[in-house]
C-alpha positions as CSV (number, residue, x, y, z in Angstrom):
1,M,67.8,7.1,80.9
2,P,69.8,4.3,79.3
3,P,69.6,1.0,81.2
4,V,72.4,-0.1,83.5
5,I,74.4,-2.9,81.8
6,G,76.1,-6.1,82.8
7,V,78.4,-7.7,80.3
8,I,79.1,-11.5,80.2
9,G,82.2,-12.4,78.1
10,C,85.1,-10.1,77.6
11,G,86.8,-11.8,74.6
12,Y,87.4,-10.5,71.1
13,I,83.8,-9.9,70.0
14,S,83.0,-8.0,73.2
15,R,85.0,-5.0,72.1
16,F,82.3,-4.0,69.7
17,H,79.7,-4.2,72.4
18,F,81.7,-2.1,74.8
19,Q,82.0,0.5,72.0
20,S,78.2,0.5,71.5
21,I,77.5,0.8,75.2
22,A,79.8,3.7,75.5
23,A,78.3,5.3,72.4
24,A,74.8,4.9,73.9
25,G,75.9,6.6,77.1
26,A,75.0,3.6,79.3
27,R,76.7,2.7,82.5
28,I,78.3,-0.7,83.1
29,A,77.9,-2.1,86.6
30,I,79.7,-5.4,86.3
31,V,81.5,-7.6,83.8
32,S,82.5,-11.3,83.8
33,D,84.9,-13.5,82.0
34,L,86.4,-16.9,82.8
35,K,89.8,-15.3,82.2
36,A,90.2,-13.0,85.2
37,E,92.6,-10.7,83.3
38,N,90.0,-10.0,80.6
39,A,87.4,-9.1,83.1
40,A,89.8,-7.0,85.1
41,A,91.0,-5.0,82.1
42,R,87.4,-4.1,81.2
43,A,86.5,-3.3,84.8
44,G,89.4,-0.9,85.0
45,E,88.4,0.8,81.8
46,F,84.7,1.2,82.8
47,A,85.2,1.6,86.6
48,C,82.9,-1.3,87.4
49,A,83.0,-4.7,89.2
50,A,84.5,-7.8,87.7
51,T,83.8,-11.5,88.3
52,A,84.5,-14.9,86.8
53,D,80.9,-16.0,87.4
54,W,78.3,-15.0,84.9
55,R,75.5,-15.7,87.3
56,A,76.8,-12.8,89.4
57,V,76.1,-10.5,86.5
58,V,72.6,-11.7,86.2
59,A,72.0,-11.4,89.9
60,H,73.5,-7.9,90.3
61,P,70.8,-5.7,91.7
62,E,71.7,-2.7,89.5
63,V,71.8,-4.5,86.2
64,Q,68.8,-3.9,84.0
65,A,70.1,-5.4,80.8
66,V,72.6,-8.2,80.1
67,V,74.9,-8.1,77.1
68,C,75.9,-11.7,76.3
69,C,79.3,-12.2,74.5
70,A,79.9,-15.7,75.8
71,P,80.5,-18.7,73.5
72,S,77.4,-19.7,71.5
73,A,76.6,-22.8,73.6
74,M,76.1,-20.5,76.6
75,H,73.8,-18.0,74.9
76,A,70.5,-19.7,75.6
77,P,71.2,-20.6,79.3
78,I,72.4,-17.1,80.0
79,A,69.5,-15.4,78.2
80,K,67.0,-17.7,80.0
81,A,68.5,-16.8,83.4
82,A,68.6,-13.1,82.7
83,L,65.0,-13.0,81.5
84,E,63.8,-15.0,84.5
85,A,65.6,-12.5,86.7
86,G,63.7,-9.6,85.0
87,K,66.6,-8.4,82.8
88,H,66.6,-7.4,79.2
89,V,69.0,-9.3,76.9
90,I,71.2,-8.4,74.0
91,S,72.9,-11.6,72.8
92,E,75.6,-12.3,70.3
93,K,74.5,-14.6,67.5
94,T,73.3,-17.3,67.3
95,L,70.8,-17.3,70.1
96,A,70.7,-21.0,70.7
97,L,72.0,-24.3,69.4
98,D,68.4,-25.7,69.3
99,P,65.6,-23.5,67.7
100,A,63.2,-24.9,70.3
101,D,65.2,-23.0,72.9
102,S,65.2,-19.8,70.8
103,L,61.5,-20.0,70.5
104,A,61.0,-20.5,74.2
105,L,63.3,-17.5,74.9
106,G,61.2,-15.3,72.6
107,R,58.0,-16.4,74.3
108,L,59.6,-15.9,77.8
109,A,60.6,-12.3,76.8
110,Q,57.1,-11.6,75.6
111,A,55.5,-13.0,78.7
112,R,57.8,-11.0,81.0
113,N,57.5,-7.8,78.9
114,L,61.2,-7.7,78.4
115,R,63.4,-6.9,75.4
116,L,65.3,-9.7,73.7
117,Y,67.7,-8.8,70.8
118,V,70.2,-10.9,68.8
119,N,73.1,-8.9,67.4
120,Y,72.4,-9.3,63.7
121,M,74.0,-6.0,63.2
122,K,74.3,-6.1,59.4
123,R,70.8,-4.9,59.1
124,F,72.2,-1.5,60.3
125,F,74.4,-0.9,57.4
126,P,73.0,2.1,55.5
127,A,73.1,0.0,52.3
128,V,70.9,-2.6,53.8
129,E,68.4,0.0,55.2
130,E,68.3,1.5,51.7
131,A,67.8,-1.9,50.1
132,A,64.9,-2.7,52.4
133,R,63.3,0.7,51.5
134,I,63.5,0.3,47.7
135,L,63.0,-3.4,47.4
136,P,59.1,-3.3,47.3
137,G,59.3,-1.0,44.3
138,L,61.2,-3.6,42.3
139,G,58.2,-5.9,42.1
140,A,57.9,-9.6,43.0
141,I,61.0,-11.4,44.1
142,I,62.0,-14.1,41.5
143,A,65.3,-15.4,42.9
144,V,68.0,-14.6,45.4
145,Q,71.7,-15.5,45.4
146,V,73.3,-15.5,48.9
147,R,77.1,-15.8,49.2
148,A,79.3,-16.1,52.2
149,H,82.9,-16.9,51.2
150,H,85.1,-16.3,54.2
151,P,88.9,-16.8,54.4
152,A,90.4,-19.7,56.4
153,P,94.0,-19.7,57.4
154,F,94.7,-23.0,55.6
155,D,93.7,-25.1,52.6
156,L,90.6,-27.0,53.6
157,S,90.9,-29.4,50.6
158,D,94.4,-30.5,51.6
159,P,94.4,-33.2,54.3
160,A,98.0,-32.2,55.2
161,S,97.0,-28.5,55.8
162,S,95.4,-27.6,59.2
163,H,95.0,-24.9,61.8
164,P,94.4,-25.4,65.5
165,F,91.4,-23.1,65.6
166,F,89.6,-25.5,63.2
167,S,91.0,-28.8,64.6
168,P,89.1,-30.7,67.3
169,G,90.9,-31.0,70.7
170,D,90.8,-33.8,73.2
171,D,87.1,-33.2,73.9
172,G,86.2,-33.7,70.2
173,H,85.4,-30.1,69.5
174,S,87.3,-27.4,67.7
175,P,87.7,-23.8,69.0
176,I,85.6,-22.5,66.1
177,W,82.8,-24.9,67.0
178,K,82.9,-23.9,70.6
179,A,82.9,-20.2,69.6
180,S,80.1,-20.4,67.1
181,G,78.2,-23.5,67.8
182,G,78.8,-25.0,64.4
183,G,80.7,-24.8,61.2
184,V,80.6,-22.5,58.2
185,L,76.7,-22.5,58.0
186,T,76.3,-21.3,61.6
187,C,79.5,-19.2,61.9
188,S,79.5,-17.6,58.4
189,G,76.0,-18.1,57.2
190,S,73.9,-16.9,60.1
191,H,74.2,-13.2,59.3
192,V,73.3,-13.5,55.6
193,L,70.4,-15.8,56.5
194,D,69.1,-13.1,58.8
195,L,69.3,-10.6,55.9
196,L,67.6,-13.1,53.6
197,I,64.7,-13.4,56.0
198,H,64.6,-9.7,56.7
199,L,64.5,-8.8,53.0
200,A,62.8,-11.7,51.2
201,G,60.7,-13.4,53.9
202,R,60.8,-16.7,55.9
203,P,61.6,-19.8,53.8
204,T,58.9,-22.5,53.6
205,S,61.3,-25.4,52.9
206,V,65.0,-26.0,52.4
207,Y,67.4,-28.4,50.9
208,G,71.1,-28.6,52.0
209,R,74.4,-30.2,51.1
210,T,77.6,-30.0,53.1
211,L,81.2,-31.0,53.1
212,R,83.0,-32.0,56.3
213,R,86.6,-33.2,56.5
214,S,87.0,-36.6,58.3
215,G,87.8,-36.1,62.0
216,H,86.5,-32.6,62.1
217,D,83.3,-31.3,63.9
218,A,82.7,-28.2,61.7
219,E,81.6,-28.4,58.1
220,F,83.8,-26.3,55.7
221,M,81.2,-25.9,52.9
222,F,77.5,-25.6,52.8
223,H,75.1,-25.2,49.8
224,G,71.4,-24.7,50.2
225,L,68.2,-24.1,48.2
226,L,65.5,-22.3,50.1
227,D,61.9,-21.9,48.9
228,L,60.6,-18.5,49.6
229,P,57.1,-17.0,49.8
230,G,55.6,-16.4,46.4
231,G,57.5,-19.2,44.7
232,A,61.0,-17.6,44.6
233,V,64.1,-19.7,45.4
234,A,67.2,-18.6,47.2
235,H,70.6,-20.2,46.5
236,L,72.9,-20.2,49.6
237,D,76.6,-20.7,49.1
238,C,78.8,-20.7,52.2
239,I,82.5,-21.8,52.1
240,W,85.7,-21.3,54.0
241,H,88.5,-20.8,51.5
242,P,92.3,-20.1,51.3
243,H,92.1,-17.2,48.8
244,R,93.6,-14.0,50.2
245,R,92.7,-11.4,47.5
246,V,89.0,-12.0,46.7
247,G,86.0,-9.9,47.6
248,F,85.5,-6.2,46.7
249,E,88.1,-5.2,49.3
250,R,90.5,-7.8,48.0
251,R,91.0,-9.0,51.6
252,G,89.6,-12.5,51.3
253,W,86.1,-11.6,52.5
254,D,83.5,-12.2,49.7
255,E,80.0,-11.8,51.0
256,S,77.0,-10.6,49.0
257,I,73.3,-10.9,48.4
258,E,71.7,-10.4,45.0
259,I,67.9,-10.2,44.8
260,I,66.3,-10.6,41.3
261,A,62.8,-9.1,41.1
262,S,60.3,-8.6,38.3
263,R,61.1,-5.0,37.7
264,G,64.8,-4.9,38.6
265,R,67.5,-6.3,40.9
266,L,69.8,-5.2,43.7
267,V,73.2,-6.3,44.8
268,L,74.6,-5.9,48.4
269,R,78.3,-6.4,49.1
270,F,79.7,-6.5,52.6
271,P,83.1,-5.5,54.1
272,V,85.2,-7.6,56.4
273,W,83.3,-8.3,59.6
274,D,85.7,-7.1,62.2
275,A,86.8,-3.9,60.4
276,P,83.6,-2.7,58.9
277,E,84.4,1.0,59.4
278,R,87.2,0.7,56.8
279,A,84.8,0.3,53.9
280,A,81.1,0.9,53.5
281,A,78.7,-1.9,52.5
282,Q,77.9,-1.4,48.8
283,L,74.5,-1.4,47.1
284,A,73.9,-1.5,43.3
285,V,70.4,-1.3,41.9
286,Y,69.2,-2.1,38.4
287,D,65.9,-0.6,37.1
288,E,64.4,-2.4,34.2
289,A,62.2,0.6,33.3
290,T,65.3,2.7,32.5
291,G,67.7,-0.2,31.7
292,S,70.2,1.4,34.0
293,W,72.3,0.5,37.0
294,S,72.9,3.0,39.9
295,E,75.6,2.7,42.6
296,R,74.5,4.1,45.9
297,A,77.2,5.7,48.0
298,F,77.3,5.5,51.8
299,D,79.5,6.5,54.6
300,S,81.6,3.8,56.3
301,I,80.1,3.0,59.7
302,N,80.6,0.3,62.3
303,P,77.2,-1.5,62.4
304,F,78.0,-3.1,65.7
305,T,77.9,0.4,67.3
306,A,74.7,1.4,65.4
307,A,73.0,-1.9,66.4
308,G,74.0,-1.8,70.0
309,A,73.1,1.9,70.4
310,H,69.7,1.1,68.9
311,F,69.0,-1.8,71.1
312,I,69.9,0.2,74.3
313,A,67.7,3.1,73.1
314,Q,64.8,0.7,72.5
315,I,65.2,-0.8,76.0
316,A,65.2,2.7,77.5
317,A,62.0,3.5,75.5
318,G,60.3,0.2,76.4
319,A,60.1,-0.8,72.8
320,Q,61.1,-4.0,71.0
321,G,60.7,-3.3,67.2
322,P,61.6,-3.5,64.5
323,M,63.6,-6.6,65.4
324,D,61.2,-8.7,67.4
325,P,62.1,-11.3,70.1
326,F,61.8,-14.1,67.5
327,T,64.6,-12.8,65.2
328,G,67.1,-15.3,66.7
329,Y,64.6,-18.2,66.5
330,R,64.0,-17.7,62.8
331,V,67.7,-17.9,61.9
332,D,68.3,-20.8,64.2
333,A,65.3,-22.7,62.7
334,V,66.6,-22.3,59.2
335,I,70.1,-23.4,60.2
336,A,68.7,-26.5,61.9
337,A,66.4,-27.4,59.0
338,L,69.3,-27.0,56.5
339,L,71.6,-29.2,58.7
340,R,68.8,-31.9,59.0
341,S,68.4,-31.8,55.2
342,A,72.1,-32.2,54.6
343,A,72.1,-35.2,57.0
344,T,69.1,-37.0,55.4
345,G,69.5,-35.9,51.8
346,A,65.9,-34.9,51.7
347,P,64.1,-31.5,51.7
348,E,62.9,-30.1,55.1
349,S,59.7,-28.1,55.5
350,L,59.6,-25.2,58.0
351,R,56.6,-25.0,60.2
352,W,56.9,-21.6,61.8
353,Q,55.8,-21.3,65.5
354,D,56.4,-17.7,66.2
355,G,53.1,-16.4,64.9
């Protein structure tokens, strides 16, 4: 039977998780949100209890798994409380602001024999699954190009141009920082970093450079070099930009990964994040033996639904893989190393502690 679910956070991102819970046939016992009207609306839709206190979700006696859609700064404390209460956890990304917390959560989940998932749902695009299947046949990885060019509602290079979602308030933090825990690297780069690790392996060292507008807490541009196992290098390019008609959908979203290997290469291109069912992720493959490119066709899906349904099914089956409880830690560790490098101007080595 699917686990009984409690949902923490009923804002914009939560709609995808509610869809996946419904698709998995799981029952929701309770939801919480600081805005009572958000919680009440979802409670009415799913015939469940509502509260403004996330701790009541963790403590609910029927809840077996907690889905965390709260702002990023709350992910780690919520996940810790849920695991300590014996509940499985499905968390929005990123798992923690400090990778030491992410590592501790993975170890806690293992010690309690509980499932811990971070919603890096882009792995569930059929194009990515096919890329992972065929990549070993392309030989040794030589280089990787990772791009996350995402639209911003103003011109970041113009000091006179601004938007309240990107501008710090009286507490010194902008809404985008509160929502994602960082700037373009964390908000826009975390998903592609997960895919890089998933497809090409964990980086051994990184070097980063960033651009931040004076008076802002979130960086608007981030470039990185990441040394990969076997001597390959990945180039990371994350920017927020004002261009409305770029990307393969011509909707401003320009996100891709190109992997160059000894016997060919592949290119993945991704649709706009919050309407992924409108266009399928694309995969093009080059085979040096034949000198030909092939475009692989896939149905348009919502990977949020596929990921959430998979996580819930794994919890029901008592299984964790293939995404292990340190998936979130690995991304958080790379982000932290890149930010340290950008701050010091020196490369940062990664000493992996997840075994």
